[in-house]
C-alpha positions as CSV (number, residue, x, y, z in Angstrom):
1,X,18.7,45.0,45.4
2,X,21.0,44.1,48.3
3,X,24.0,45.2,46.3
4,X,22.3,48.5,45.4
5,X,21.9,49.1,49.2
6,X,25.5,48.3,49.8
7,X,26.7,50.6,47.1
8,X,24.5,53.4,48.3
9,X,25.7,53.0,51.8
10,X,29.4,53.2,50.5
11,X,28.6,56.1,48.4
12,X,27.1,58.0,51.4
13,X,30.2,57.2,53.5
14,X,32.6,58.3,50.8
15,X,30.6,61.4,49.5
16,X,32.7,63.9,51.6
17,X,35.9,62.6,50.1
18,X,34.4,62.3,46.6
19,X,33.1,65.9,46.8
20,X,36.6,67.1,47.9
21,X,38.2,65.1,45.0
22,X,35.7,66.5,42.5
23,X,36.5,70.1,43.5
24,X,40.2,69.5,43.6
25,X,40.7,67.4,40.4
26,X,37.4,67.9,38.4
27,X,36.9,64.1,38.5
28,X,33.5,62.4,39.0
29,X,31.6,65.3,37.6
30,X,31.2,64.5,33.9
31,X,28.5,62.4,32.3
32,X,26.7,61.8,35.5
33,X,23.4,60.8,33.9
34,X,25.1,58.1,31.9
35,X,27.0,56.8,35.0
36,X,24.2,57.0,37.6
37,X,21.2,56.3,35.3
38,X,22.6,54.4,32.4
39,X,21.3,57.1,29.9
40,X,23.5,56.4,26.9
41,X,22.8,56.6,23.2
42,X,24.0,54.4,20.4
43,X,23.6,55.1,16.6
44,X,22.8,52.0,14.7
45,X,20.9,52.8,11.4
46,X,21.9,49.6,9.7
47,X,20.5,47.5,12.7
48,X,23.7,45.6,13.0
49,X,24.4,43.3,16.0
50,X,26.4,45.3,18.6
51,X,29.6,44.3,20.2
52,X,30.3,46.4,23.4
53,X,34.0,46.7,24.4
54,X,34.8,48.1,27.7
55,X,38.1,49.6,29.0
56,X,38.6,51.0,32.5
57,X,41.1,53.8,31.7
58,X,43.8,54.8,29.3
59,X,46.0,51.7,29.6
60,X,43.0,49.4,28.7
61,X,41.9,51.8,25.9
62,X,45.3,51.3,24.4
63,X,44.8,47.6,24.5
64,X,41.5,48.0,22.7
65,X,43.4,50.1,20.1
66,X,44.8,46.6,19.1
67,X,41.8,44.4,19.7
68,X,39.0,46.5,18.2
69,X,40.4,47.1,14.8
70,X,41.2,43.4,14.5
71,X,37.6,42.5,15.6
72,X,36.2,45.0,13.1
73,X,38.2,43.6,10.3
74,X,37.1,40.0,11.1
75,X,33.5,40.9,12.0
76,X,32.2,43.7,9.7
77,X,28.6,42.4,10.4
78,X,28.9,43.9,13.9
79,X,28.7,47.5,15.2
80,X,31.2,48.2,17.8
81,X,30.6,50.4,20.9
82,X,33.4,51.4,23.2
83,X,33.0,52.5,26.9
84,X,35.4,53.6,29.6
85,X,35.1,54.4,33.3
86,X,37.5,57.4,33.8
87,X,37.3,60.8,32.1
88,X,40.8,60.3,30.7
89,X,39.8,56.9,29.4
90,X,36.8,58.4,27.6
91,X,38.9,61.2,26.1
92,X,41.5,58.8,24.8
93,X,38.8,56.4,23.4
94,X,37.2,59.3,21.5
95,X,40.5,60.1,20.1
96,X,41.3,56.6,19.0
97,X,37.8,55.7,17.7
98,X,36.4,58.9,16.3
99,X,34.0,56.9,14.0
100,X,32.5,54.9,16.9
101,X,30.0,55.6,19.7
102,X,32.0,56.0,23.0
103,X,30.0,56.0,26.1
104,X,30.5,56.2,29.9
105,X,30.4,53.0,31.7
106,X,27.5,52.9,34.1
107,X,28.0,52.5,37.9
108,X,27.1,49.0,39.1
109,X,23.6,50.0,40.3
110,X,21.0,47.7,38.9
111,X,18.9,50.4,37.4
112,X,22.0,52.0,35.7
113,X,23.4,48.8,34.1
114,X,19.9,47.7,33.1
115,X,19.2,50.9,31.4
116,X,22.6,50.9,29.6
117,X,22.2,47.4,28.4
118,X,18.7,48.1,27.1
119,X,20.0,51.2,25.3
120,X,23.1,49.5,23.7
121,X,21.3,46.1,23.0
122,X,24.6,44.2,22.7
123,X,24.9,40.8,21.2
124,X,28.3,40.6,22.9
125,X,30.1,42.3,25.8
126,X,33.9,42.2,25.9
127,X,35.4,43.4,29.2
128,X,39.2,44.0,29.6
129,X,41.5,42.5,32.2
130,X,39.7,42.3,35.6
131,X,36.5,44.2,35.3
132,X,33.9,41.9,37.1
133,X,30.9,43.9,38.3
134,X,28.2,41.7,39.8
135,X,25.1,43.7,38.9
136,X,26.3,44.2,35.3
137,X,27.1,40.6,34.8
138,X,23.8,39.5,36.3
139,X,21.9,41.9,34.1
140,X,23.8,40.8,31.0
141,X,23.1,37.1,31.9
142,X,19.3,37.9,32.5
143,X,19.3,39.3,28.9
144,X,21.1,36.3,27.4
145,X,24.2,38.5,26.4
146,X,27.5,36.6,26.3
147,X,30.4,38.2,28.2
148,X,34.1,37.7,27.4
149,X,36.9,39.0,29.6
150,X,39.8,39.7,27.2
151,X,43.4,39.8,28.4
152,X,42.1,38.6,31.7
153,X,44.3,38.6,34.7
154,X,44.1,37.7,38.4
155,X,46.9,39.1,40.5
156,X,47.7,37.7,44.0
157,X,46.3,40.7,45.6
158,X,43.0,40.5,43.6
159,X,42.8,36.8,44.4
160,X,43.2,37.4,48.1
161,X,40.3,40.0,48.0
162,X,38.1,37.8,46.0
163,X,38.8,34.7,48.2
164,X,37.1,36.6,51.1
165,X,33.8,36.6,49.2
166,X,31.7,33.5,49.9
167,X,32.3,30.7,47.5
168,X,28.7,30.6,46.3
169,X,28.9,34.4,45.5
170,X,32.1,33.9,43.5
171,X,30.6,31.0,41.5
172,X,27.6,33.2,40.8
173,X,29.8,35.9,39.5
174,X,31.8,33.6,37.3
175,X,28.6,32.0,36.0
176,X,27.7,35.1,34.1
177,X,31.0,35.3,32.3
178,X,30.9,33.1,29.1
179,X,34.7,32.9,28.5
180,X,38.0,34.1,29.9
181,X,40.7,34.8,27.4
182,X,43.5,34.8,30.0
183,X,47.0,36.3,29.7
184,X,49.0,33.4,31.3
185,X,48.6,30.0,32.9
186,X,49.2,31.3,36.4
187,X,46.2,33.6,36.2
188,X,44.1,30.8,34.8
189,X,45.0,28.6,37.8
190,X,44.1,31.4,40.2
191,X,40.7,31.9,38.5
192,X,40.0,28.1,38.6
193,X,40.9,28.0,42.3
194,X,38.5,30.8,43.0
195,X,35.6,28.9,41.3
196,X,35.8,29.7,37.6
197,X,35.1,26.5,35.5
198,X,38.1,25.3,33.6
199,X,35.9,25.0,30.6
200,X,35.6,28.8,30.5
201,X,39.4,29.5,30.7
202,X,41.6,29.8,27.6
203,X,45.2,31.0,27.9
204,X,45.7,33.4,24.9
205,X,48.7,35.4,26.0
206,X,48.7,39.2,26.5
207,X,47.4,41.4,23.8
208,X,49.8,44.1,25.1
209,X,52.6,42.4,23.3
210,X,50.7,42.9,20.0
211,X,50.1,46.5,20.8
212,X,53.8,47.2,21.5
213,X,55.2,49.4,18.7
214,X,58.7,48.7,17.4
215,X,59.3,51.7,15.2
216,X,60.9,54.7,16.9
217,X,60.9,57.0,13.9
218,X,57.2,57.7,13.8
219,X,55.6,61.1,13.1
220,X,54.4,61.5,16.8
221,X,57.9,60.7,18.1
222,X,59.5,63.1,15.5
223,X,57.1,65.8,16.5
224,X,57.8,65.4,20.2
225,X,61.6,65.3,19.6
226,X,61.3,68.6,17.7
227,X,59.1,70.2,20.4
228,X,61.5,69.3,23.2
229,X,64.5,70.5,21.3
230,X,66.2,67.1,21.5
231,X,69.1,66.8,19.2
232,X,69.9,63.5,17.5
233,X,73.4,64.3,16.2
234,X,76.7,65.2,17.7
235,X,76.8,64.9,21.5
236,X,73.0,64.2,21.9
237,X,71.5,63.9,25.2
238,X,70.9,60.6,26.9
239,X,67.2,60.3,27.8
240,X,66.0,58.5,31.0
241,X,62.2,58.0,30.8
242,X,60.4,57.3,34.1
243,X,56.9,56.1,32.8
244,X,53.6,55.7,34.5
245,X,54.9,56.7,38.0
246,X,53.0,56.9,41.3
247,X,53.9,58.6,44.5
248,X,56.6,58.5,46.1
249,X,58.4,57.3,42.9
250,X,58.6,60.7,41.4
251,X,60.7,62.0,44.4
252,X,62.9,58.9,44.3
253,X,63.6,59.3,40.6
254,X,64.3,63.0,40.8
255,X,66.8,62.4,43.6
256,X,68.6,59.6,41.7
257,X,68.6,61.7,38.5
258,X,70.2,64.7,40.2
259,X,73.0,62.5,41.4
260,X,73.4,60.6,38.2
261,X,73.6,63.9,36.2
262,X,76.7,64.9,38.1
263,X,78.4,61.8,36.5
264,X,76.6,61.9,33.1
265,X,76.1,65.6,32.1
266,X,74.3,64.7,28.9
267,X,71.5,63.0,30.9
268,X,67.9,64.3,30.6
269,X,64.8,63.1,32.4
270,X,61.3,62.7,31.0
271,X,58.9,62.2,33.8
272,X,55.4,60.8,33.1
273,X,53.0,60.4,36.1
274,X,50.5,57.7,35.7
275,X,47.4,59.7,36.7
276,X,46.6,63.2,35.2
277,X,45.2,64.4,38.6
278,X,48.7,64.3,40.0
279,X,50.3,66.5,37.3
280,X,50.2,69.6,39.6
281,X,51.6,67.7,42.6
282,X,54.5,66.4,40.5
283,X,55.1,69.7,39.0
284,X,55.6,71.1,42.4
285,X,58.1,68.3,43.2
286,X,60.0,69.1,40.0
287,X,60.1,72.8,40.8
288,X,61.2,72.2,44.4
289,X,64.2,70.0,43.0
290,X,65.8,73.2,41.5
291,X,66.5,71.4,38.3
292,X,65.9,73.3,35.0
293,X,62.6,71.9,33.8
294,X,59.6,72.5,31.5
295,X,56.1,71.1,31.4
296,X,55.1,69.6,28.1
297,X,51.7,71.2,28.2
298,X,53.2,74.7,28.2
299,X,55.4,74.2,25.2
300,X,53.9,76.3,22.5
301,X,56.9,76.7,20.2
302,X,59.8,74.1,19.8
303,X,62.5,74.5,22.5
304,X,66.0,75.5,21.4
305,X,67.4,72.9,23.8
306,X,66.0,70.2,26.1
307,X,66.2,71.2,29.7
308,X,67.2,68.7,32.5
309,X,63.7,67.7,33.3
310,X,60.6,67.4,31.1
311,X,57.3,66.7,32.9
312,X,55.1,65.0,30.3
313,X,51.8,66.3,31.7
314,X,49.7,65.3,28.6
315,X,47.6,62.3,27.8
316,X,48.4,60.0,24.9
317,X,52.1,60.8,24.4
318,X,53.9,58.2,26.4
319,X,54.3,55.9,23.5
320,X,55.9,58.6,21.4
321,X,58.2,59.4,24.4
322,X,59.4,55.9,24.7
323,X,60.6,56.3,21.2
324,X,63.1,58.9,22.5
325,X,64.3,57.0,25.5
326,X,67.8,55.4,25.9
327,X,66.9,53.8,29.2
328,X,63.7,53.6,31.2
329,X,62.0,53.0,34.6
330,X,58.5,51.7,34.8
331,X,56.5,52.9,37.7
332,X,54.1,51.4,40.2
333,X,56.9,49.0,41.0
334,X,58.5,50.5,44.2
335,X,55.7,51.2,46.5
336,X,54.4,47.7,47.0
337,X,50.8,48.8,46.3
338,X,50.2,49.1,42.6
339,X,51.7,45.9,41.3
340,X,53.6,47.7,38.5
341,X,52.9,49.4,35.1
342,X,53.6,47.7,31.8
343,X,57.2,47.2,30.8
344,X,56.0,45.7,27.5
345,X,55.6,49.0,25.7
346,X,59.2,50.2,26.2
347,X,60.5,46.6,25.5
348,X,58.8,46.9,22.1
349,X,60.7,50.1,21.4
350,X,64.0,48.4,22.4
351,X,64.4,50.4,25.6
352,X,66.2,48.6,28.4
353,X,64.2,49.1,31.6
354,X,64.7,49.0,35.4
355,X,61.8,48.4,37.7
356,X,61.1,47.6,41.3
357,X,60.1,44.2,42.8
358,X,56.3,44.8,43.0
359,X,55.3,43.8,39.5
360,X,52.6,41.2,40.0
361,X,50.4,42.9,37.4
362,X,53.1,41.9,34.8
363,X,54.8,39.1,36.6
364,X,55.3,36.9,33.5
365,X,56.4,39.8,31.3
366,X,58.8,41.1,34.0
367,X,60.3,37.6,34.5
368,X,60.8,36.9,30.9
369,X,62.4,40.3,30.3
370,X,64.8,39.8,33.1
371,X,65.7,36.2,31.9
372,X,66.6,37.4,28.4
373,X,68.6,40.4,29.7
374,X,66.2,43.0,28.4
375,X,65.4,44.5,31.8
376,X,66.7,44.5,35.4
377,X,64.6,44.2,38.6
378,X,65.8,46.0,41.7
379,X,64.8,45.9,45.3
380,X,64.7,49.5,46.2
381,X,65.6,53.1,45.1
382,X,69.3,52.7,45.9
383,X,69.6,49.7,43.6
384,X,67.6,51.6,41.0
385,X,70.3,54.3,40.8
386,X,73.1,51.7,40.7
387,X,71.5,49.9,37.7
388,X,70.6,53.0,35.8
389,X,74.2,54.1,36.1
390,X,75.4,50.8,34.7
391,X,73.2,51.3,31.7
392,X,74.1,54.9,31.2
393,X,77.8,54.1,31.4
394,X,77.8,51.3,28.8
395,X,76.2,52.0,25.4
396,X,76.9,48.3,24.2
397,X,75.0,46.9,27.2
398,X,72.1,49.2,26.4
399,X,72.1,48.1,22.8
400,X,72.2,44.4,23.7
401,X,69.5,44.7,26.4
402,X,67.2,46.8,24.1
403,X,67.6,44.2,21.2
404,X,66.8,41.4,23.7
405,X,63.7,43.1,24.9
406,X,62.4,43.9,21.4
407,X,63.0,40.3,20.3
408,X,61.0,38.9,23.3
409,X,58.1,41.1,22.5
410,X,58.1,40.0,18.8
411,X,58.2,36.3,19.9
412,X,55.2,36.7,22.2
413,X,52.9,38.3,19.7
414,X,49.7,36.6,18.5
415,X,47.4,37.0,21.5
416,X,44.9,39.3,19.5
417,X,44.1,36.5,17.0
418,X,43.7,33.9,19.7
419,X,41.4,36.2,21.6
420,X,39.3,36.7,18.5
421,X,39.0,32.9,18.2
422,X,37.6,32.9,21.8
423,X,35.1,35.6,20.9
424,X,34.1,33.8,17.7
425,X,33.2,30.7,19.9
426,X,30.5,32.7,21.8
427,X,29.0,35.0,19.2
428,X,27.2,33.4,16.2
429,X,28.6,34.0,12.8
430,X,26.8,36.3,10.3
431,X,23.8,34.7,8.7
432,X,24.5,33.2,5.3
433,X,22.4,34.7,2.3
434,X,19.2,32.7,1.7
435,X,19.5,30.1,-1.2
436,X,18.0,31.4,-4.5
C-alpha cells in the first residue's frame, strides 16, 4: 500500500511531463487498461501450465527470440505468454511470436499486478536482465509463483542506486526471486553484496551470444541491400553503421563521417537511433548536415544508388543492417549515461566495432572483444574518428578483426541451455502418465 502511494505521488508530479511526451511522441497512450488495471487476456483452451516471459523493450524481446523457442521445444507441456513494457517492444514481440498471447506489462501498482497475475495464472515467471518490481514480486510470492531472472545483470550504476535502499528492503526484494541466471561472475558478486543469497545465483553467460547471427547473406539482408541500392560488385561502397545511438552521438558521428568521407569517397553511413521517438529529431540533424540522405521508412521502390547517409528509422531491421556493414560504432557508449548498447550482435556478423569507454552494461563482452582484437575502445569522439579511419584504410585489418570477433561469439555460446537448466530446477516436470 505504501508503495502504491509513492507511485501515485510520483505519477502526479510527472504527469505534466508525461502528458507532453504523450502528445509529442504518442507514447504512454496505448493499452492503458492493461497497464493501469492489469486487464489482460490469455487463451489457454488446453489448460496447460503457463510460463510468463517478460521483456522490457525491443532489445530484450530479441533476447526472448532465442530463449522462448528453446523453452517451448524443451517444455511443450507449458503455454508461453510474452509481455513487454514499451509500445515498440510489444510490436516487436507480436511480430516475433504471432502464435502466442503478447500482453502489456502492468504498472507496479498492487491492484494492477494482482489482476494481471490472476488473469495469466502463471506457473512460472521469467524476467529479463534487471526487471525487479517490488509489488509484482511480492504478488507473485504471495501466489506461490516462482520467478527466474534470466540473463541477469547488475551494473555499477544500478548497484549504487539499489545500495541506497535499506538492506531489509533489498533482502525482501530478493526473497521473492527464486533464481538468478546471471550473465557473468562480476554481476553475481554485486548481487550477493546487495543481499541476494549465493544459493540463488548461477552464472550462465549471456544469452545474447546465442542470439548473435553469423550469416550475412540472409533474405532480410538481401532485401535491405536491394532497397538501399547497395552494390556488392566493382567499387562497392564501404558501409559504416552507427547502431543504437543516443544523443549527442548522432551529431558526433555525422561530423566524423563528413570528414572521413573526404578521405574515403566510397564511404556510406547507416545511422540507427536506439529509440523510435527520436527518429524525427535525428532526421533534422541529418538534414542540417547537408549530406545526401534518405530515410528508410520513405523508400517505396529500390534506390538506384545508396546516398551518403541512410537513416534507418524502422524497427526490427538493425540485425539485417549489420549484415551490410564493413565497420561499426555501437551507441550509448560516449555520453557516460547509458552504459553502452550491445556489441555482441555486430561481432556475430564479423563486423569490427569501435565504441566509447562507457560500456558497463556489456563490460565483459567489450573487454573480451578488445582483448582478441575484434573491437576498439576509444575515450572520445576524436579518437573514434581516428580508429574508424584506421579500419577503413586497411581491409586486411578489418578482416582479421571481424574474424576474431565472430570466433569469440561462437566460443561464448551455450547460455540458453544453461538458463533452461536453471528454469527446470524451479518448475516441476510434466506429470508422468498414470500406470496402467
